[in-house]
VEXLOMI-48724 format. One record per residue: residue number from 1; residue in three letters; x, y, z negated of N, C-alpha, C, CB in turn. Coordinates in steps of 0.05 Angstrom, whole numbers. Glycine has a CB too. Layout:
N
- k, r, nx, ny, nz, cax, cay, caz, cx, cy, cz, cbx, cby, cbz
- NUM, ALA, X, Y, Z, X, Y, Z, X, Y, Z, X, Y, Z
...
This chain:
75
- k, r, nx, ny, nz, cax, cay, caz, cx, cy, cz, cbx, cby, cbz
- 1, UNK, 216, 273, -424, 205, 248, -425, 226, 229, -414, 180, 247, -410
- 2, UNK, 230, 206, -428, 251, 188, -418, 237, 168, -400, 267, 173, -441
- 3, UNK, 250, 157, -381, 240, 137, -364, 256, 135, -338, 210, 142, -358
- 4, UNK, 245, 123, -318, 259, 119, -293, 266, 145, -280, 244, 103, -275
- 5, UNK, 285, 147, -263, 296, 171, -250, 271, 184, -236, 321, 164, -229
- 6, UNK, 267, 210, -243, 247, 225, -228, 218, 223, -243, 245, 212, -198
- 7, UNK, 215, 207, -258, 189, 201, -272, 181, 226, -289, 191, 174, -292
- 8, UNK, 201, 241, -303, 195, 263, -320, 183, 285, -303, 220, 273, -334
- 9, UNK, 187, 285, -276, 176, 308, -259, 153, 298, -246, 195, 319, -237
- 10, UNK, 143, 271, -249, 119, 260, -235, 94, 274, -247, 117, 227, -239
- 11, UNK, 75, 278, -226, 50, 287, -233, 31, 280, -209, 50, 317, -240
- 12, UNK, 7, 287, -211, -10, 281, -187, -2, 294, -166, -36, 288, -190
- 13, UNK, 4, 279, -141, 12, 290, -117, -4, 275, -95, 44, 288, -113
- 14, UNK, -6, 290, -73, -18, 280, -50, -46, 270, -53, -2, 259, -40
- 15, UNK, -61, 285, -70, -89, 278, -75, -107, 301, -65, -93, 274, -105
- 16, UNK, -99, 315, -44, -118, 333, -33, -131, 324, -8, -104, 358, -29
- 17, UNK, -150, 337, 1, -164, 329, 25, -145, 331, 49, -189, 346, 29
- 18, UNK, -129, 353, 48, -110, 357, 71, -90, 333, 74, -93, 385, 66
- 19, UNK, -80, 327, 49, -60, 304, 48, -73, 279, 57, -49, 300, 19
- 20, UNK, -98, 272, 51, -112, 250, 58, -117, 249, 88, -136, 249, 41
- 21, UNK, -125, 272, 98, -131, 275, 126, -105, 271, 146, -144, 304, 130
- 22, UNK, -83, 282, 134, -56, 278, 147, -48, 249, 146, -34, 296, 134
- 23, UNK, -52, 236, 126, -45, 208, 125, -63, 191, 142, -46, 199, 98
- 24, UNK, -87, 196, 145, -107, 184, 160, -98, 188, 192, -136, 197, 152
- 25, UNK, -90, 211, 199, -79, 217, 225, -53, 202, 232, -75, 246, 227
- 26, UNK, -37, 201, 213, -9, 186, 218, -13, 158, 216, 14, 193, 197
- 27, UNK, -33, 147, 203, -36, 116, 202, -44, 105, 228, -57, 107, 181
- 28, UNK, -29, 86, 236, -35, 71, 264, -63, 57, 258, -10, 46, 272
- 29, UNK, -66, 43, 239, -90, 29, 233, -93, 26, 203, -91, 1, 245
- 30, UNK, -114, 40, 195, -121, 39, 164, -146, 23, 162, -124, 68, 150
- 31, UNK, -147, 6, 141, -169, -9, 135, -194, 9, 126, -161, -29, 113
- 32, UNK, -218, -2, 130, -241, 15, 122, -243, 14, 91, -269, 5, 136
- 33, UNK, -256, 36, 82, -261, 36, 51, -281, 14, 45, -273, 66, 42
- 34, UNK, -276, 2, 24, -297, -17, 13, -311, -3, -9, -284, -45, 3
- 35, UNK, -337, -3, -9, -353, 11, -28, -354, 40, -23, -344, 6, -55
- 36, UNK, -365, 55, -41, -368, 82, -41, -342, 94, -44, -387, 90, -62
- 37, UNK, -336, 119, -33, -312, 135, -39, -310, 141, -70, -313, 163, -23
- 38, UNK, -286, 143, -78, -280, 148, -108, -288, 179, -112, -246, 142, -116
- 39, UNK, -297, 184, -135, -301, 213, -143, -277, 226, -148, -317, 217, -166
- 40, UNK, -275, 250, -142, -252, 267, -148, -259, 292, -163, -238, 276, -123
- 41, UNK, -261, 288, -190, -271, 310, -205, -254, 335, -208, -277, 302, -231
- 42, UNK, -228, 331, -201, -208, 355, -200, -213, 374, -177, -180, 345, -198
- 43, UNK, -227, 362, -155, -231, 378, -132, -248, 360, -114, -203, 388, -120
- 44, UNK, -273, 370, -107, -293, 353, -92, -285, 348, -62, -321, 366, -93
- 45, UNK, -266, 366, -52, -257, 361, -23, -246, 334, -15, -237, 380, -17
- 46, UNK, -230, 323, -33, -220, 294, -25, -242, 274, -22, -200, 283, -46
- 47, UNK, -262, 275, -41, -286, 256, -39, -299, 260, -13, -307, 261, -62
- 48, UNK, -304, 284, -2, -319, 292, 21, -300, 282, 44, -326, 325, 22
- 49, UNK, -275, 282, 43, -257, 275, 65, -260, 244, 66, -226, 285, 61
- 50, UNK, -257, 231, 43, -260, 201, 42, -286, 191, 57, -261, 192, 13
- 51, UNK, -309, 205, 50, -334, 197, 58, -335, 203, 90, -356, 211, 41
- 52, UNK, -323, 222, 99, -320, 230, 127, -303, 210, 144, -307, 257, 129
- 53, UNK, -281, 207, 133, -262, 189, 149, -265, 159, 145, -234, 195, 141
- 54, UNK, -273, 152, 121, -282, 125, 116, -259, 104, 116, -304, 117, 137
- 55, UNK, -233, 113, 112, -212, 93, 114, -195, 94, 88, -194, 97, 139
- 56, UNK, -183, 72, 82, -166, 70, 57, -136, 74, 66, -170, 40, 40
- 57, UNK, -125, 92, 50, -96, 98, 54, -80, 85, 30, -91, 131, 56
- 58, UNK, -64, 66, 38, -47, 53, 16, -24, 71, 10, -35, 24, 26
- 59, UNK, -12, 65, -16, 12, 83, -21, 35, 77, -5, 21, 80, -49
- 60, UNK, 37, 53, 5, 59, 44, 23, 58, 62, 50, 56, 12, 31
- 61, UNK, 37, 70, 58, 32, 86, 82, 47, 114, 77, 0, 90, 88
- 62, UNK, 45, 126, 53, 58, 151, 49, 81, 149, 30, 39, 170, 39
- 63, UNK, 93, 127, 28, 116, 121, 10, 139, 142, 14, 126, 93, 15
- 64, UNK, 146, 147, 38, 168, 167, 43, 162, 192, 32, 175, 171, 72
- 65, UNK, 138, 202, 37, 129, 227, 26, 130, 229, -3, 103, 233, 35
- 66, UNK, 120, 208, -16, 120, 206, -47, 148, 206, -57, 105, 179, -57
- 67, UNK, 166, 192, -44, 193, 192, -53, 207, 218, -49, 208, 171, -41
- 68, UNK, 203, 232, -26, 214, 260, -23, 204, 278, -44, 206, 272, 4
- 69, UNK, 176, 276, -51, 166, 292, -72, 183, 287, -98, 135, 287, -77
- 70, UNK, 192, 266, -104, 207, 260, -129, 237, 265, -124, 202, 232, -138
- 71, UNK, 244, 274, -101, 274, 279, -94, 289, 254, -92, 289, 296, -117
- 72, UNK, 276, 230, -87, 292, 207, -82, 297, 199, -54, 280, 186, -94
- 73, UNK, 289, 215, -34, 294, 209, -6, 275, 188, 3, 323, 200, -2
- 74, UNK, 275, 185, 31, 258, 164, 43, 272, 137, 39, 253, 170, 75
- 75, UNK, 256, 116, 43, 266, 88, 41, 280, 81, 67, 242, 68, 35
């Protein structure tokens, strides 16, 4: 697939309950979720973690991890 560098290797990443909980722990202050937690049909555990922790993790919070996954290094 043609596209930006690394995009051909891109796939769902960092969408596990463990990843979410780690991001919640690392975030100094995370905003509360607004509304009901999103459904996670691929694995029910992330939805349970969202309901339990009740905070929103923005992509910018885990940007360095996402870039490392793509082999682009941290910002």
